[in-house]
Backbone as CSV, one residue per row, in Angstrom:
resi,resn,N_x,N_y,N_z,CA_x,CA_y,CA_z,C_x,C_y,C_z
1,MET,-22.841,-1.337,21.438,-23.345,-1.178,20.425,-23.753,0.092,20.089
2,VAL,-23.852,0.734,19.263,-24.472,2.405,18.788,-24.941,2.184,17.794
3,THR,-26.067,3.251,17.404,-26.185,3.598,16.176,-25.683,4.980,15.597
4,ILE,-25.542,5.283,14.543,-24.963,6.408,13.901,-25.536,6.979,12.953
5,GLU,-25.719,8.181,13.159,-26.747,9.158,12.223,-26.198,10.108,11.655
6,THR,-26.108,10.077,10.110,-25.496,11.150,9.538,-26.705,11.648,8.775
7,SER,-25.706,12.864,7.934,-27.079,13.190,6.802,-27.236,12.569,5.852
8,GLY,-26.312,11.624,5.536,-26.649,10.503,4.628,-26.965,9.386,5.058
9,GLY,-27.497,9.291,6.358,-28.232,7.815,6.556,-27.926,7.336,7.619
10,ILE,-28.233,6.308,8.125,-27.844,5.823,9.259,-26.982,4.406,9.328
11,GLY,-26.115,4.120,10.234,-25.326,3.097,10.107,-25.133,2.600,11.868
12,SER,-24.088,1.784,12.024,-24.108,1.330,13.351,-22.549,1.371,13.801
13,GLY,-22.123,1.305,14.874,-20.742,1.230,15.538,-20.791,0.316,16.674
14,VAL,-19.369,0.110,17.235,-18.810,-0.365,18.290,-18.032,0.379,19.180
15,VAL,-18.627,0.288,20.687,-17.754,1.038,21.756,-15.905,0.512,21.675
16,TYR,-15.128,1.200,21.177,-13.838,0.726,21.257,-13.001,0.681,22.611
17,ARG,-13.304,2.281,23.080,-12.998,2.499,24.657,-13.751,3.194,25.136
18,SER,-13.589,3.072,26.802,-14.628,3.689,27.346,-14.585,5.354,27.409
19,ASP,-13.765,5.689,26.834,-13.855,7.328,26.877,-14.445,7.921,25.725
20,GLY,-15.323,6.711,25.021,-16.414,7.571,23.963,-15.491,7.284,22.586
21,THR,-14.484,6.333,22.488,-14.019,5.950,21.089,-15.053,4.849,20.680
22,ILE,-15.249,5.108,19.134,-15.904,4.252,18.420,-15.755,3.917,17.217
23,VAL,-15.664,2.504,17.034,-15.449,2.151,15.478,-16.273,1.844,14.784
24,THR,-16.050,1.862,13.260,-17.216,1.702,12.229,-16.793,1.356,10.945
25,ASP,-17.742,1.371,9.912,-17.183,1.365,8.674,-16.827,2.868,8.133
26,ALA,-15.765,2.964,7.310,-15.654,4.317,6.967,-16.959,5.099,6.020
27,HIS,-17.578,3.857,5.098,-18.440,4.879,4.379,-19.851,5.012,5.172
28,VAL,-19.734,4.600,6.189,-20.943,4.914,7.098,-20.945,6.639,7.566
29,VAL,-19.602,7.025,7.436,-19.334,8.413,7.937,-18.689,9.181,6.979
30,GLU,-18.781,8.718,5.604,-18.219,9.568,4.632,-19.480,9.720,3.393
31,ASP,-19.242,10.869,2.873,-20.425,11.596,1.866,-19.667,10.565,0.362
32,GLN,-20.585,11.051,-0.470,-20.360,10.289,-1.939,-18.880,10.669,-2.259
33,GLN,-18.379,11.706,-2.074,-17.323,12.058,-2.484,-15.870,11.316,-1.841
34,LYS,-16.157,10.492,-0.706,-15.553,10.004,-0.045,-14.866,11.064,1.255
35,LYS,-15.465,12.134,1.580,-15.282,13.147,2.632,-16.054,12.786,3.762
36,PRO,-15.311,12.467,4.957,-15.893,12.367,6.203,-16.913,13.445,6.583
37,PHE,-17.847,13.327,7.293,-18.723,14.462,7.581,-17.858,15.039,8.822
38,LYS,-18.020,16.262,9.398,-17.807,16.760,10.582,-18.101,16.502,11.753
39,SER,-19.169,16.098,11.762,-19.612,15.430,13.094,-20.911,14.696,12.878
40,VAL,-21.071,13.763,13.709,-22.343,12.943,13.539,-23.057,12.486,14.895
41,ARG,-24.351,12.315,14.736,-24.895,11.699,15.835,-24.858,10.267,16.195
42,ILE,-24.575,9.874,17.481,-24.545,8.657,18.415,-25.739,8.748,18.984
43,ARG,-26.765,7.363,18.917,-27.530,6.981,19.856,-27.100,5.494,20.322
44,PHE,-27.309,5.833,21.899,-26.688,4.720,22.734,-27.598,3.537,22.847
45,ALA,-27.450,2.462,23.314,-28.693,1.292,23.645,-29.276,1.961,24.994
46,ASP,-28.568,2.841,25.765,-29.818,2.928,26.841,-30.802,4.411,26.564
47,GLY,-30.698,5.056,25.141,-31.797,5.608,24.896,-31.290,7.014,24.687
48,SER,-30.085,7.422,25.250,-29.504,8.899,25.164,-28.679,9.005,24.037
49,GLN,-28.241,10.209,23.581,-27.728,10.554,22.690,-26.393,11.709,22.671
50,ALA,-25.955,11.658,21.936,-24.259,12.653,22.149,-23.698,12.873,20.726
51,SER,-23.117,13.819,20.290,-22.412,14.280,18.987,-20.864,13.828,19.169
52,ALA,-20.682,13.647,18.167,-19.295,12.690,17.816,-18.514,13.365,16.707
53,ILE,-17.332,13.456,16.655,-16.530,13.830,15.660,-15.683,12.598,15.058
54,VAL,-15.459,12.831,13.785,-14.771,11.709,12.947,-13.180,11.839,13.282
55,LEU,-12.263,11.343,13.950,-11.366,11.166,14.274,-10.327,10.915,12.708
56,GLY,-10.818,9.918,12.183,-10.146,9.381,11.172,-10.902,8.386,10.213
57,VAL,-10.767,8.006,8.862,-11.392,7.015,8.224,-10.103,6.302,7.540
58,ASP,-10.106,5.256,7.122,-8.809,4.446,6.294,-9.738,3.797,4.945
59,ASP,-9.706,4.431,3.967,-10.443,3.624,2.717,-9.963,2.293,2.520
60,PRO,-8.787,2.302,2.375,-8.357,0.889,1.958,-8.838,-0.560,2.657
61,THR,-9.276,-0.134,3.706,-10.015,-1.251,4.866,-11.410,-1.059,5.194
62,ASP,-11.714,0.520,5.148,-12.973,0.847,5.178,-13.304,0.667,6.689
63,VAL,-12.670,1.463,7.387,-12.267,1.312,8.827,-12.438,2.914,9.338
64,ALA,-13.119,3.441,10.453,-13.232,4.654,10.810,-13.417,4.722,12.374
65,VAL,-12.874,5.979,12.745,-12.658,5.766,14.447,-13.622,7.370,14.663
66,LEU,-14.476,7.139,15.670,-15.016,8.382,16.298,-14.928,8.782,17.649
67,LYS,-15.080,9.953,17.831,-14.963,10.161,19.477,-16.283,10.667,19.783
68,ALA,-16.981,10.097,20.798,-18.002,10.609,21.041,-18.035,11.653,22.432
69,ASP,-19.052,12.595,22.573,-18.704,13.737,23.532,-19.630,12.649,24.790
70,ARG,-19.167,11.541,25.119,-19.419,10.869,26.267,-18.635,9.853,26.880
71,GLY,-18.397,9.784,27.915,-17.314,8.867,28.745,-18.206,7.647,29.398
72,ASN,-17.275,7.100,30.403,-17.842,6.014,30.923,-18.374,4.800,30.433
73,LEU,-18.092,4.610,29.553,-18.862,3.698,28.285,-18.527,2.361,28.573
74,PRO,-19.207,0.953,28.482,-18.856,-0.487,28.419,-17.916,-0.689,27.104
75,ALA,-17.014,-0.785,27.066,-16.006,-1.252,25.803,-16.101,-2.454,25.439
76,ALA,-16.538,-2.940,23.968,-16.634,-4.092,24.013,-15.032,-5.162,23.859
77,LYS,-15.517,-6.182,23.912,-14.100,-7.041,23.987,-13.956,-7.705,22.667
78,PHE,-12.774,-7.390,21.681,-12.533,-7.872,20.522,-11.202,-9.132,20.565
79,SER,-11.795,-10.073,19.500,-10.886,-11.239,19.483,-10.001,-11.152,18.254
80,THR,-9.011,-11.209,18.442,-8.103,-10.967,17.330,-7.671,-12.476,16.460
81,ALA,-8.066,-13.411,16.739,-8.217,-14.703,16.256,-9.098,-15.131,15.620
82,LEU,-8.919,-15.366,14.068,-10.067,-15.662,13.121,-10.907,-16.665,13.623
83,PRO,-12.319,-16.648,13.299,-12.838,-17.689,13.685,-12.921,-19.267,12.762
84,GLU,-13.135,-20.120,13.188,-13.161,-21.447,12.483,-14.523,-21.160,11.520
85,VAL,-14.325,-21.963,10.188,-15.470,-21.927,9.304,-16.548,-22.652,10.144
86,GLY,-18.050,-22.528,10.160,-18.824,-23.152,10.965,-19.006,-22.549,12.272
87,GLN,-18.491,-21.587,12.608,-18.745,-21.202,14.253,-19.917,-20.292,14.321
88,LEU,-20.475,-20.009,15.223,-21.668,-19.024,15.160,-21.113,-17.787,14.775
89,ALA,-21.997,-16.835,13.968,-22.043,-15.681,14.114,-23.124,-14.669,14.257
90,VAL,-23.257,-13.983,15.121,-24.182,-13.403,15.802,-24.006,-11.753,15.254
91,VAL,-24.845,-11.271,14.336,-24.687,-9.784,13.795,-25.466,-8.693,14.750
92,ILE,-24.866,-7.806,15.221,-25.864,-6.645,15.822,-25.790,-5.161,15.476
93,GLY,-27.025,-4.975,15.263,-27.130,-3.552,14.550,-28.201,-2.664,14.310
94,SER,-28.488,-1.824,13.707,-29.144,-1.115,13.120,-30.103,-1.275,11.427
95,PRO,-30.189,-2.288,11.392,-30.468,-2.523,9.880,-31.863,-1.603,9.585
96,LEU,-31.741,-0.885,8.387,-32.974,-0.257,8.035,-33.495,0.689,9.677
97,GLY,-32.687,1.372,10.330,-32.924,1.905,11.643,-33.429,1.316,12.840
98,LEU,-33.821,-0.136,12.531,-34.535,-0.816,13.686,-33.450,-1.153,14.751
99,GLU,-33.256,-0.207,15.236,-32.143,-0.183,16.782,-31.946,-1.796,17.295
100,GLN,-30.776,-2.056,17.549,-30.583,-3.365,18.528,-31.315,-4.797,17.986
101,THR,-31.104,-4.536,16.288,-31.871,-5.855,15.981,-30.485,-7.025,15.880
102,VAL,-30.940,-8.164,15.993,-29.891,-9.168,16.011,-30.336,-10.273,15.131
103,THR,-29.306,-10.858,14.212,-29.307,-11.747,13.588,-28.385,-12.871,13.747
104,ALA,-28.250,-13.937,13.092,-27.340,-15.077,13.774,-27.305,-15.843,12.776
105,GLY,-26.167,-16.514,12.099,-25.821,-17.508,11.234,-24.388,-18.115,11.664
106,ILE,-23.524,-18.549,10.773,-22.224,-19.257,10.974,-21.464,-18.457,9.884
107,ILE,-20.025,-18.783,10.586,-18.899,-18.116,9.582,-19.110,-19.324,8.472
108,SER,-18.784,-18.569,7.009,-19.513,-19.405,5.738,-17.679,-19.581,5.373
109,ALA,-16.810,-18.723,5.486,-15.576,-19.030,4.546,-14.866,-17.767,5.312
110,LEU,-13.297,-17.931,4.901,-12.654,-16.683,5.388,-11.849,-16.332,4.259
111,HIS,-10.756,-14.965,4.637,-9.989,-14.764,3.375,-10.656,-14.445,2.160
112,ARG,-11.872,-14.034,2.162,-12.756,-13.463,0.946,-12.228,-12.380,0.484
113,ASN,-12.278,-11.920,-0.859,-11.590,-10.697,-1.613,-12.717,-10.125,-2.157
114,MET,-12.999,-8.968,-2.214,-13.654,-8.192,-2.962,-13.238,-7.112,-3.947
115,PRO,-13.728,-7.255,-5.305,-13.093,-6.705,-5.966,-13.273,-5.181,-6.322
116,PRO,-12.322,-4.416,-6.793,-12.651,-2.656,-6.852,-13.879,-2.582,-7.359
117,SER,-14.529,-1.689,-6.665,-16.131,-1.136,-7.285,-16.201,0.514,-7.082
118,GLU,-17.182,1.162,-7.550,-17.556,2.110,-7.480,-17.324,2.911,-5.989
119,GLY,-17.762,2.251,-5.226,-18.109,2.626,-3.780,-16.547,1.970,-2.970
120,SER,-15.771,1.443,-3.372,-14.592,0.669,-3.003,-13.643,0.676,-4.254
121,PRO,-13.152,1.499,-4.476,-12.494,2.007,-5.530,-10.891,1.031,-5.520
122,GLN,-10.537,0.783,-4.476,-9.158,-0.064,-4.294,-9.713,-1.210,-3.603
123,GLY,-10.694,-2.091,-3.796,-11.362,-3.288,-3.181,-11.067,-3.679,-1.963
124,LEU,-11.526,-4.827,-1.415,-11.319,-5.221,0.103,-10.517,-6.347,0.066
125,ILE,-9.845,-6.882,1.136,-9.449,-8.070,1.068,-9.502,-8.789,2.289
126,ASP,-9.408,-9.968,2.200,-9.322,-10.616,3.861,-10.600,-10.787,4.802
127,LEU,-11.424,-10.688,3.978,-12.740,-10.238,4.597,-13.245,-12.063,5.166
128,ILE,-14.215,-11.737,6.087,-14.947,-13.033,6.647,-16.590,-13.225,6.172
129,GLN,-16.817,-14.224,5.804,-18.043,-14.273,4.853,-18.983,-14.896,5.994
130,THR,-20.115,-14.484,6.068,-21.213,-15.304,6.866,-22.749,-15.348,6.361
131,ASP,-23.442,-16.068,6.873,-24.632,-16.401,6.080,-25.694,-15.500,7.174
132,ALA,-25.139,-14.765,7.902,-26.155,-14.401,8.964,-26.615,-12.741,8.287
133,PRO,-27.898,-12.488,8.401,-28.430,-11.641,7.458,-27.753,-10.445,8.012
134,ILE,-27.335,-9.194,6.904,-26.819,-8.113,7.138,-27.667,-7.000,6.149
135,SER,-28.231,-6.340,6.706,-29.155,-5.285,5.608,-28.503,-3.702,5.838
136,PRO,-28.935,-2.788,4.983,-28.525,-1.734,4.824,-28.789,-0.832,6.616
137,GLY,-27.597,-0.394,6.994,-27.911,0.049,8.534,-27.020,-0.878,9.275
138,ASN,-26.811,-2.323,8.930,-25.951,-2.882,9.757,-24.341,-2.578,9.764
139,SER,-24.179,-1.677,8.718,-22.765,-1.404,8.330,-22.015,-0.889,9.731
140,GLY,-20.965,-1.314,9.692,-20.078,-0.815,11.147,-20.302,-1.212,12.580
141,GLY,-21.366,-2.427,12.413,-21.845,-2.896,13.614,-21.576,-4.199,13.701
142,ALA,-21.631,-4.898,15.179,-20.733,-5.748,15.837,-21.256,-7.130,14.849
143,VAL,-20.077,-7.976,14.742,-20.370,-9.238,14.539,-19.658,-10.175,15.474
144,VAL,-20.220,-10.879,16.631,-19.494,-11.397,17.381,-20.057,-13.155,17.606
145,ASN,-18.901,-13.636,18.405,-19.025,-15.168,18.524,-19.914,-15.672,19.720
146,SER,-19.744,-16.681,20.158,-20.613,-17.240,21.253,-20.060,-16.934,22.552
147,ARG,-18.925,-16.274,22.604,-18.245,-15.752,23.772,-18.622,-14.319,23.785
148,SER,-19.489,-13.762,23.144,-19.466,-12.021,23.066,-18.495,-11.247,22.636
149,GLU,-17.318,-12.254,21.735,-16.298,-11.286,21.637,-16.672,-11.097,20.324
150,ILE,-16.175,-9.702,20.032,-16.193,-9.085,18.504,-15.165,-9.735,17.476
151,ILE,-15.670,-10.295,16.626,-14.842,-11.127,15.480,-14.641,-10.088,14.302
152,GLY,-15.636,-9.062,14.233,-15.363,-8.329,13.045,-16.460,-7.243,13.290
153,LEU,-16.411,-6.339,12.203,-17.345,-5.366,11.820,-18.253,-5.730,10.679
154,SER,-19.894,-5.728,10.709,-20.496,-5.750,9.533,-19.731,-4.881,8.001
155,GLU,-19.724,-5.524,7.013,-19.094,-4.707,6.015,-20.128,-4.446,5.032
156,ALA,-20.567,-5.560,4.077,-21.361,-5.634,3.191,-22.290,-6.882,2.918
157,TYR,-22.992,-6.981,1.862,-23.687,-7.889,1.487,-24.025,-8.043,0.268
158,LEU,-24.204,-9.161,-0.215,-24.755,-9.433,-1.952,-26.113,-9.471,-1.718
159,PRO,-26.938,-8.375,-2.430,-28.325,-8.196,-2.414,-29.079,-9.309,-3.274
160,PRO,-30.218,-9.947,-2.758,-30.866,-10.840,-3.365,-31.279,-10.563,-4.847
161,SER,-31.225,-9.369,-5.409,-31.145,-9.110,-6.571,-30.215,-9.494,-7.642
162,SER,-28.792,-9.533,-6.852,-27.838,-10.561,-7.738,-27.999,-11.820,-8.111
163,GLY,-28.978,-12.695,-7.067,-29.198,-14.204,-7.315,-28.238,-14.859,-5.966
164,ALA,-28.086,-13.760,-5.259,-27.417,-14.133,-3.958,-28.137,-14.764,-2.653
165,VAL,-27.871,-15.594,-2.066,-28.587,-15.789,-0.439,-27.713,-16.167,0.421
166,SER,-28.019,-14.863,1.124,-27.293,-14.625,2.663,-25.794,-14.875,2.371
167,ILE,-25.207,-13.672,1.685,-23.871,-13.981,1.693,-23.610,-12.345,1.781
168,GLY,-23.009,-12.295,2.895,-22.413,-11.189,3.789,-21.137,-11.067,4.242
169,PHE,-20.227,-10.364,4.418,-18.941,-9.783,4.668,-18.667,-9.211,5.824
170,VAL,-17.621,-9.616,6.358,-17.086,-8.973,7.814,-15.808,-8.413,7.801
171,THR,-15.453,-7.395,8.172,-13.953,-6.958,8.486,-13.567,-7.487,9.681
172,PRO,-12.273,-8.431,9.583,-11.984,-9.158,10.550,-11.413,-8.209,12.004
173,ALA,-11.817,-8.537,13.152,-11.458,-7.917,14.416,-9.900,-7.255,14.528
174,ALA,-8.934,-8.293,13.743,-7.403,-7.946,14.088,-7.518,-6.696,13.000
175,THR,-7.720,-6.338,11.594,-7.784,-5.281,11.027,-8.367,-4.251,11.480
176,VAL,-9.569,-4.377,12.205,-10.062,-3.127,12.780,-9.120,-2.371,13.775
177,ILE,-8.681,-3.290,14.738,-7.667,-3.026,15.818,-6.438,-2.318,15.457
178,ASP,-5.836,-3.077,14.262,-4.679,-2.402,13.701,-5.056,-1.178,12.992
179,VAL,-6.155,-0.674,12.271,-6.361,0.452,11.979,-6.697,1.316,12.718
180,ALA,-7.527,1.095,13.786,-7.980,2.093,14.672,-6.757,2.454,15.675
181,ASP,-5.947,1.754,15.820,-5.161,2.051,16.668,-4.091,3.361,15.905
182,GLN,-3.762,2.859,14.862,-3.036,3.697,13.655,-3.526,5.084,13.682
183,ILE,-4.909,4.847,13.580,-5.560,6.189,13.248,-5.690,7.012,14.752
184,LEU,-5.993,6.392,16.203,-5.616,7.136,17.127,-4.275,7.790,17.656
185,LYS,-3.296,7.217,17.240,-1.777,7.398,17.177,-1.810,8.635,16.550
186,SER,-1.857,8.519,15.300,-1.554,9.473,14.041,-2.371,10.029,13.068
187,GLY,-3.579,9.791,13.527,-4.668,10.267,12.658,-4.591,9.363,11.454
188,VAL,-3.740,8.638,10.790,-3.855,8.056,9.598,-3.230,6.556,9.768
189,ALA,-3.901,6.049,8.905,-3.066,4.232,8.786,-2.420,4.415,7.446
190,THR,-1.352,3.498,7.841,-0.567,3.367,6.665,-0.422,2.110,5.879
191,HIS,-0.732,1.694,4.684,-0.775,0.737,3.816,0.354,0.720,2.800
192,PRO,0.871,-0.609,2.362,1.922,-0.564,1.276,1.217,-0.094,-0.297
193,VAL,1.835,0.571,-0.785,1.248,0.731,-2.513,2.690,0.444,-3.477
194,LEU,2.003,0.163,-4.338,2.677,0.096,-5.565,2.787,1.283,-6.685
195,GLY,1.812,2.273,-6.532,2.026,3.374,-7.555,1.602,2.950,-8.929
196,ILE,0.460,2.278,-9.098,0.031,2.065,-10.277,-1.553,2.340,-10.328
197,VAL,-2.018,2.020,-11.588,-3.556,2.168,-11.499,-3.858,0.594,-12.560
198,PRO,-4.520,-0.221,-11.911,-4.640,-1.452,-12.822,-5.541,-1.552,-13.157
199,THR,-6.176,-2.546,-13.902,-7.349,-2.982,-14.423,-7.458,-4.489,-15.144
200,ASP,-8.417,-5.045,-14.789,-8.824,-6.444,-15.182,-8.416,-6.509,-17.014
201,ILE,-8.291,-7.539,-17.522,-8.286,-7.668,-18.945,-9.274,-8.465,-19.352
202,SER,-10.441,-7.650,-19.832,-11.599,-8.489,-20.343,-11.125,-8.906,-21.833
203,PRO,-11.799,-10.024,-22.491,-11.829,-10.167,-23.666,-11.538,-8.950,-25.030
204,GLU,-12.601,-8.109,-24.581,-12.661,-6.766,-25.404,-11.424,-6.159,-25.483
205,VAL,-10.837,-5.956,-23.883,-9.494,-5.003,-23.545,-8.563,-5.791,-24.608
206,ALA,-8.536,-7.019,-24.162,-7.486,-7.837,-24.999,-7.286,-7.729,-26.606
207,ASN,-8.445,-7.842,-27.185,-8.659,-7.751,-28.417,-8.460,-6.238,-28.983
208,ARG,-8.794,-5.424,-28.220,-8.537,-3.955,-28.497,-7.150,-3.755,-28.625
209,PHE,-6.659,-3.678,-27.797,-5.098,-3.734,-27.579,-4.103,-4.948,-27.923
210,GLY,-4.605,-5.916,-28.336,-3.697,-6.920,-28.878,-3.047,-7.386,-27.968
211,LEU,-3.453,-7.905,-26.916,-3.075,-8.010,-25.800,-3.000,-9.563,-25.946
212,PRO,-1.785,-10.456,-25.360,-1.641,-11.880,-25.644,-2.323,-12.816,-24.867
213,THR,-3.023,-12.049,-23.776,-3.701,-13.070,-22.350,-4.720,-12.092,-22.134
214,THR,-5.857,-12.640,-21.312,-6.702,-11.890,-20.672,-6.355,-12.507,-18.822
215,SER,-5.167,-13.099,-18.491,-4.752,-13.199,-17.068,-3.847,-12.540,-16.854
216,GLY,-3.997,-11.814,-15.367,-3.241,-10.756,-15.245,-3.998,-9.386,-14.719
217,ALA,-2.953,-8.516,-14.676,-3.760,-6.878,-13.963,-2.481,-6.184,-15.085
218,LEU,-3.382,-5.618,-16.123,-3.036,-4.416,-16.761,-2.598,-3.340,-16.034
219,VAL,-1.435,-2.574,-16.510,-0.961,-1.327,-15.791,-1.646,-0.418,-16.746
220,ILE,-2.661,0.513,-16.402,-3.187,1.499,-17.049,-2.597,2.648,-17.069
221,GLU,-1.734,3.067,-15.803,-1.074,4.262,-15.595,-0.364,3.934,-14.443
222,VAL,0.903,4.449,-14.225,2.040,4.372,-13.457,2.410,5.938,-13.005
223,ALA,2.399,6.098,-11.280,2.518,7.130,-10.598,3.684,7.639,-10.995
224,PRO,3.995,9.116,-11.248,5.293,9.463,-11.508,6.203,9.394,-10.261
225,GLY,7.396,9.180,-10.256,8.152,8.742,-8.842,7.916,7.915,-8.091
226,GLY,6.937,7.074,-8.416,6.531,6.222,-7.161,6.975,5.001,-7.593
227,PRO,6.764,3.894,-6.730,7.331,2.669,-6.515,7.540,1.672,-8.015
228,ALA,6.572,2.029,-8.600,6.537,1.140,-10.054,7.262,1.832,-10.915
229,ALA,7.180,3.114,-11.104,8.131,4.053,-11.969,9.478,3.692,-11.643
230,LYS,10.016,4.062,-10.464,10.994,3.749,-10.234,11.912,2.437,-10.490
231,ALA,11.098,1.445,-10.403,11.108,0.090,-10.739,11.270,0.178,-12.341
232,GLY,10.782,0.672,-12.897,10.551,0.389,-14.451,9.627,0.260,-15.184
233,LEU,8.323,-0.045,-14.296,7.101,-0.463,-14.887,6.439,0.292,-15.968
234,GLN,5.506,0.389,-16.741,5.284,0.799,-17.630,3.793,0.522,-17.981
235,PRO,2.974,1.816,-18.566,1.530,1.065,-18.708,1.614,0.407,-20.312
236,GLY,0.643,-0.551,-19.914,0.473,-1.587,-21.091,1.319,-2.844,-20.729
237,ASP,1.975,-2.919,-19.218,2.723,-3.782,-18.827,1.568,-4.949,-18.164
238,ILE,1.542,-6.278,-18.145,0.727,-7.269,-17.943,1.486,-7.975,-16.393
239,ILE,1.106,-7.542,-15.223,1.663,-8.307,-14.014,1.172,-9.616,-13.916
240,THR,1.754,-10.633,-13.982,1.674,-11.930,-13.928,1.992,-12.558,-12.697
241,GLN,2.917,-11.991,-12.114,3.847,-12.719,-10.908,3.859,-11.684,-9.815
242,PHE,3.651,-11.885,-8.370,4.169,-10.954,-7.621,5.008,-11.831,-6.217
243,ASP,5.869,-11.764,-6.054,6.505,-12.440,-4.775,6.066,-14.011,-5.365
244,GLY,6.605,-14.488,-6.409,6.026,-15.839,-6.673,4.468,-16.228,-6.739
245,GLN,3.743,-15.348,-6.289,2.082,-16.057,-6.388,1.284,-15.241,-7.910
246,LYS,0.980,-15.909,-8.302,0.225,-16.038,-9.851,-0.885,-15.135,-9.721
247,ILE,-0.710,-14.011,-10.422,-1.651,-12.963,-10.428,-2.776,-13.007,-11.561
248,THR,-3.773,-13.226,-11.577,-4.817,-13.367,-12.679,-5.764,-12.547,-12.796
249,SER,-5.838,-11.421,-11.802,-6.531,-10.552,-11.603,-6.036,-9.058,-11.007
250,VAL,-6.722,-8.273,-11.012,-6.609,-6.832,-10.563,-6.802,-7.141,-8.643
251,THR,-7.532,-8.041,-8.504,-7.880,-8.773,-6.867,-6.951,-9.334,-6.590
252,ASP,-6.204,-10.013,-7.072,-4.866,-10.666,-6.913,-3.787,-9.975,-6.379
253,LEU,-3.909,-9.133,-7.042,-2.637,-7.948,-7.203,-2.871,-7.006,-5.790
254,LEU,-4.072,-6.725,-5.699,-4.090,-5.880,-4.355,-4.194,-6.724,-3.131
255,ALA,-4.525,-7.961,-3.185,-4.546,-8.603,-2.185,-3.138,-9.362,-1.710
256,ALA,-2.050,-9.608,-2.480,-0.499,-9.677,-2.344,0.123,-8.368,-2.273
257,VAL,-0.329,-7.512,-2.413,0.654,-6.302,-2.350,0.107,-5.907,-0.821
258,ARG,-1.044,-5.911,-0.009,-1.924,-5.497,1.255,-1.025,-6.208,2.177
259,LYS,-0.442,-7.577,1.879,-0.066,-8.326,2.844,1.419,-7.979,2.903
260,LYS,1.901,-7.312,2.361,3.325,-6.713,2.283,3.463,-5.345,3.633
261,GLU,4.627,-4.887,3.731,4.835,-3.669,4.873,5.554,-2.478,4.122
262,PRO,5.263,-1.114,3.961,5.997,-0.169,3.400,7.301,-0.087,3.353
263,GLY,8.135,-0.337,2.442,9.420,-0.540,2.343,10.032,-1.796,2.520
264,GLN,9.239,-2.867,1.856,9.410,-3.991,1.634,9.924,-4.210,0.232
265,GLN,10.651,-5.293,-0.277,11.089,-5.117,-1.567,10.291,-6.555,-2.324
266,SER,9.740,-6.258,-3.216,8.984,-7.684,-3.893,9.644,-7.385,-5.322
267,ASP,9.205,-8.870,-5.997,9.602,-9.164,-7.127,8.199,-9.510,-7.929
268,ILE,8.204,-8.693,-8.957,7.002,-8.561,-9.857,7.689,-9.244,-11.503
269,GLY,6.849,-10.269,-11.610,6.685,-10.750,-13.089,5.717,-10.188,-14.114
270,LEU,5.879,-9.778,-15.118,5.409,-9.129,-15.902,5.509,-9.562,-17.700
271,GLN,4.606,-8.981,-18.072,4.358,-9.638,-19.995,4.523,-8.139,-20.399
272,ARG,5.534,-7.642,-21.304,5.654,-6.371,-21.867,5.741,-6.768,-23.684
273,GLY,4.606,-6.818,-24.244,4.749,-7.742,-25.431,4.889,-8.959,-25.365
274,GLN,5.541,-9.378,-26.186,5.992,-10.617,-26.126,7.251,-11.192,-25.387
275,ASP,7.654,-10.231,-24.681,8.853,-10.395,-23.860,7.887,-10.755,-22.246
276,THR,8.683,-11.453,-21.631,8.530,-11.786,-20.021,9.753,-11.135,-19.642
277,LYS,9.472,-10.612,-18.503,10.275,-9.296,-17.447,10.067,-9.757,-15.986
278,SER,11.363,-9.487,-15.091,11.131,-9.606,-13.763,11.894,-8.138,-13.292
279,VAL,11.511,-7.849,-12.373,11.696,-6.336,-11.883,11.679,-6.426,-10.290
280,LYS,12.485,-5.777,-9.626,12.171,-5.793,-7.950,11.654,-4.142,-7.903
281,VAL,10.701,-4.198,-7.044,10.038,-3.377,-6.834,10.073,-2.954,-5.125
282,THR,10.616,-1.668,-4.437,10.551,-1.451,-3.067,8.895,-0.394,-3.169
283,LEU,8.144,-1.082,-2.073,6.777,-0.815,-1.634,6.925,0.768,-1.102
284,GLY,6.059,1.558,-1.697,5.782,2.947,-0.854,4.903,2.712,0.478
285,SER,4.078,3.908,0.987,3.309,3.797,1.796,2.446,5.009,1.438
286,THR,0.741,4.639,1.920,-0.240,5.874,1.616,-0.139,6.976,2.301
287,ALA,0.689,6.826,3.525,1.118,8.057,4.110,1.763,9.015,3.355
288,LYS,2.399,8.528,2.393,3.590,9.254,1.825,3.066,10.060,0.055
289,GLU,1.695,9.234,-0.196,1.074,9.367,-1.376,0.352,10.665,-1.715
């Protein structure tokens, strides 16, 4: 475990490789404009410090990879298998700058999705939920099982002001490994894209535009020349099905798309006015967007 210090605050990280490669959350090493800091400061458990550069960030999964100016580090062991609900979850990090803090709880649920927000406009999918206390500064730190294997990185928590009690979210280790290895190989991670800007349909939006339903993902913008445009999608379409899966919200759509691979063809069911249509779309790649 390491503490990551930037001009924007403090976060946590995990040693991925003994050569100084470290993984953390992208938002830990990005400014408010989603631009990576050129360099950060790493504080190690033995009290020493070293500078590090940001090798790459992946906003769709909120994973980042750093390279510290120090080698011969003890690399953590990652478990790619999903934990079971009820299993032990131990969170290690630097909440509020209190280094090497350990909290514990259980795995509360799997496959949780977080809807798009100002801090994460693309939303986050397939997260692990835990009741182990997570606080500001824990982001990017280790969540481990009873065998001291990393099962994920601390991602976010719902603050008590929201009425929540002990609801935290973790990026699974399998996601971290996949994205980190892609960044180390090519500098970027690729994800499937549909090429639209969708929004949820509130009753107010439905009433304003005369939409027949509040269920589905409303297309408000189609990227010129993108996968959706080539398939014939138009602003105003309401996506209701994706490869046979019912779509009731933008989060449903994002989760369905992210499970695919760039280049795969998918069937989209949509409502255009009073008409129901079905189109085939070949998903693009974030690397080409």
